[in-house]
N, C-alpha and C positions, 0 to 999 in steps of 0.2 A: 652444468650437467650436459652430457652429450646428446645429440639428437636420437641415437639407438635407445639409450635409456629412456628418454622421453617417450618414444614411440612405444617401448616395451610397457612403460608404466601406464599408458592409456589406451593401448590397443584393444582392451576388453570393454571399453566405454558403452558400447551398444548393450552388451550383455549386462553391465552394471545397471544401466538404465531400466531395462526390463525387469531386473530383479527389484529395483526400487517401485516400479509400477506394480508389480505383481505384490509386494509388500502392501502397499496403499489399497490395492484391490482386495486383497486378502483381509485388511483391517476393516474395509467398509462392508464386506460381507459378514465378517465376524459380528460387527456391531448390530447389524439388521437380524443376524440368526439368533443371537443373545439379547433380544430385547427385553426380555423378562427380568433381566438382571439389572440391579442397582444402577441407575444412571450414573453416579459417582464412580463406580468401578469400570463401566464402560468407557468413561471419559479418560480415567486414568489410562486404561489399556490403549485408548486411541493416541494419547501423548506419548506412550511408549513406542507404538507402531510408528508414529510420525517421525519420533526422533530417530529411530532405527532405519528408516528409508531416508531420512535426510543424511545419516551417517553413510550409508551406501552411496547416495548421489553425491556426496562431497569427495568421494573417492575418484570422480571421473574429472577430466580435464575442465568441462565447463563448471562443475561444481567447485573445483578448486578455484577457478577464476571467479566465480560469484562469492567465494568466501572471502578472497583476497580483497575484491571490491568493497564488501561490507566492513571489512577492517578498515580499509583506506577511508571510507565514508566516515566511519566513527572519529577518525583522527580529525577529519576536516571538520565535523560537527563540534569537537572540542575547540576549535580555533574561532568560532563564531562569537562575536561580541553581541550578547543578547540586551535588548533594552531594558531599561529599569522599569520598575512600575509607573513611576511619574511620567516617563517618556511614553509609554503604551497608554496611559490614561488620556494624555493630552492629544496624542495623535488619534485616538478613537473619538474623541470630543470633536476635534476638526473634521473628521470624516463625517460624523453624524451631522454636524453643522452645515457643511457643503452639501450632503444629500438633502437636507431639509430646504435649504436655498434653491437648489435645482428642481426640487419637487413643487416649490411654490412657484418658480418660473414657468415650468411646464404646466402647471395648473392655471397660471393667468393667460398663458398663451392658448391653451385648450378652450377656456371659457370665452375669451374673446373672439376666437375663431368660431366657436359656437354660436355666440351673440350674432356675429356677422353673417354667418350662413342663414340662421333664423330670420335675420333681417331681410336678406335677399329672397329666400324662398316664401316667406310669408308664414 
């Protein structure tokens, strides 16, 4: 794509962001104005308003960049090799054991220092 086409595509970004913010602000105002309405209906309206505001924001250069980043992150997460339940359990038990050992060492040091200071001070 040429730089002229890209510049034309994203030249109204500031206006689009203002529209998205106005949509969010209007949704917040409408939510408080219609406080007597059933919360479920207000929540559904809030989801629709948020979806519309996100749709407008995705039409900007930064929005397109964020969407592309989210898609790439999803691809990377699929490449992760997640640990098995057994590996997770063993690692957790090792961490808990080390924490207990370090806690006992610190308790022993604290007790011996406290005993020593009590002996010196009287």
